[in-house]
C-alpha positions, 0 to 999 in steps of 0.5 A: 202392815207398817214396816218399822225402819231403822233410824237413818233408813233411806227409802228406796222407791222404784219408778216403773214407767211405760205405756201399759197398753194394757197392763198385764201380769208380766208387768206385775211379776217384774215389779214384784221381782224388782221389789225383791232383787233391788230391796225396794220399799215401794214402786210408783207406776207412771203411765206415759202420755206420749213417749218421745220415742213413740210419737208415730205410734201412740197408745191404742186406747184412751188415757182414761182406760189405761189409767183405770186398768192400771189402778185396778191391777195394783189395787190389792198391793199396798206397796204399789202406787200410781202417778198420773202426771205424765198422762196429762202433760202437754206434748211428749213426756220427758222422764227428767221432768217427771223425776225433778217433780217427784224429787220435790214431792218426795224429799230424801227418797232414793229413786231407782228407775226401772227400764225395760231391756228393750229400751236400754239401747235408746237410753243414751238418746233420752232427754238430759240423760247425764243429768237424769243419771245424777238424779236416779239410779237405773235398773234393767227389767229383763223378760228373758229375751236375750236379743234385747239385753246389751251390756250395761253398768246397771243391776238387772232384774231377770224373769223369763216372761213370754208375754207382751201388751202387743200380743194381748192387743192382737189377741183381743182384736182377733177375739182370742182369750186373754183370760190368764194374761192379765189381772182379774179386775183388768180382764173384767174391765176389758170384757165389759168395755172392749177398748181393743175391739178393732185390729191394733198394732204397736209395741208393748 
């Protein structure tokens, strides 16, 4: 269904970056909450290639597997889309480069960059952070872990979600069920292709 916009409406688009290793229902719940709380028109999911802060702990499975799972997870929501550019960029991927490219592709859009509360402490270290703050607005996604939340000047989207990609990888490595932790189509992919068969370690 097409939503009619009043003349002069500036489209508000959320940018949701992350490893998505794998994507789970918590990611989707937070995305929907951000749509509501921040009055977003849509969200672009941006799976990371190699994060500058995780070069020693890269994603556990191939970029193709993460991309397939994310595509399956958002397939039924027309307001969610996928941008692959960071997956195929050489070397560590900087958000500022992605944002500059997206601004060229989507002129006139107001971007709101969604950052996890666990990543907020490292935000001052992001590449060209002051310029990035001029290009996008930031909003924080808080899963309810009080230890992760630090005072900030950004709007905060709060949902209590005790679920992480790390837990899902660990459960898969141990042969435990993740049936109600991921979207059905992601579950089917995991059970068919078994990308996390061996013991794994890392962050969500």
